[in-house]
TORDO-389029 format. One record per residue (C-alpha): y, x, z; residue number from 1. Coordinates in Angstrom, 1 decimal, padded with zeros to 4 digits. Layout:
N
ATOM      Y      X      Z   i
ATOM      Y      X      Z NUM
...
END
This chain:
91
ATOM      Y      X      Z   i
ATOM  002.3 -005.4  016.6   1
ATOM  005.1 -004.1  013.7   2
ATOM  007.9 -006.5  015.6   3
ATOM  008.8 -009.3  014.2   4
ATOM  007.0 -013.1  013.8   5
ATOM  005.6 -014.6  010.6   6
ATOM  005.3 -018.3  010.6   7
ATOM  001.8 -018.8  010.4   8
ATOM  001.8 -017.1  013.8   9
ATOM  003.5 -019.4  016.6  10
ATOM  001.1 -022.4  014.8  11
ATOM -001.9 -020.0  015.2  12
ATOM -001.3 -019.3  019.1  13
ATOM  000.3 -022.8  019.6  14
ATOM -003.1 -024.4  017.2  15
ATOM -005.9 -021.6  018.0  16
ATOM -005.4 -019.3  020.3  17
ATOM -008.7 -017.3  020.1  18
ATOM -007.7 -017.1  016.3  19
ATOM -004.7 -016.1  017.0  20
ATOM -005.9 -012.8  018.8  21
ATOM -008.9 -012.2  016.0  22
ATOM -006.2 -012.0  013.9  23
ATOM -004.0 -009.5  015.2  24
ATOM -007.5 -007.2  015.9  25
ATOM -008.1 -008.0  012.4  26
ATOM -004.8 -007.0  011.3  27
ATOM -004.3 -004.1  013.4  28
ATOM -007.4 -003.0  012.0  29
ATOM -006.5 -003.1  008.2  30
ATOM -002.8 -002.7  008.8  31
ATOM -001.6  000.0  011.2  32
ATOM -004.5  001.7  011.7  33
ATOM -004.5  004.6  010.2  34
ATOM -007.6  005.2  007.5  35
ATOM -007.6  007.0  003.6  36
ATOM -003.7  006.2  002.7  37
ATOM -000.9  008.1  004.2  38
ATOM  002.6  005.4  005.2  39
ATOM  004.1  005.5  001.4  40
ATOM  001.0  005.3 -000.4  41
ATOM -000.1  002.5  002.1  42
ATOM  003.7  000.1  001.5  43
ATOM  003.4  000.6 -002.6  44
ATOM  000.1 -001.2 -001.5  45
ATOM  001.6 -003.6  000.3  46
ATOM  005.0 -003.4 -002.1  47
ATOM  002.4 -004.3 -005.2  48
ATOM  000.2 -007.1 -003.4  49
ATOM  003.4 -008.8 -002.4  50
ATOM  005.2 -009.1 -006.1  51
ATOM  001.6 -010.0 -007.9  52
ATOM  001.5 -013.4 -005.2  53
ATOM  005.1 -013.7 -005.1  54
ATOM  005.8 -013.6 -002.0  55
ATOM  008.9 -013.9  000.2  56
ATOM  008.6 -013.1  003.3  57
ATOM  007.2 -009.8  003.0  58
ATOM  010.5 -008.3  002.5  59
ATOM  010.1 -006.3  005.3  60
ATOM  008.0 -004.6  004.0  61
ATOM  010.6 -002.9  001.1  62
ATOM  012.2 -001.7  004.3  63
ATOM  009.1  000.0  005.8  64
ATOM  008.3  001.9  002.4  65
ATOM  011.6  003.4  002.1  66
ATOM  011.3  004.7  005.9  67
ATOM  008.1  005.7  004.4  68
ATOM  009.9  007.6  002.1  69
ATOM  010.2  005.6 -001.2  70
ATOM  012.7  005.7 -003.5  71
ATOM  014.7  002.7 -005.6  72
ATOM  012.9  003.6 -008.5  73
ATOM  009.5  003.8 -007.5  74
ATOM  009.9  000.3 -005.5  75
ATOM  011.2 -000.6 -009.0  76
ATOM  007.8  000.9 -010.5  77
ATOM  005.6 -001.0 -008.9  78
ATOM  007.4 -004.1 -009.9  79
ATOM  006.8 -002.8 -013.4  80
ATOM  003.7 -003.1 -012.7  81
ATOM  002.8 -005.4 -011.5  82
ATOM  003.9 -007.2 -014.6  83
ATOM  002.3 -005.1 -016.7  84
ATOM -001.5 -006.5 -015.8  85
ATOM -000.2 -009.8 -015.1  86
ATOM  001.0 -010.2 -018.6  87
ATOM -002.3 -008.3 -020.0  88
ATOM -003.5 -011.3 -018.3  89
ATOM -002.4 -013.8 -021.1  90
ATOM -003.1 -011.8 -024.0  91
END
């Protein structure tokens, strides 16, 4: 749907083709369909989520964020916000 495959896609396609197709239906509904957030807002949220869970595979969202008009300073801001939230858990 976005021009890339993640490791779990191949496994799902081979082992559970029905689940694989359902996964893409859900993925398209959640991430590709226009909802309340514009592309910049959506990719800012994705960056924050991926940083929070320390996900290395999602680095393509940095490129999508920049293509949506985001700046390096704003991406760094997302990382700082996640860091603040994470540190608050330890209070």
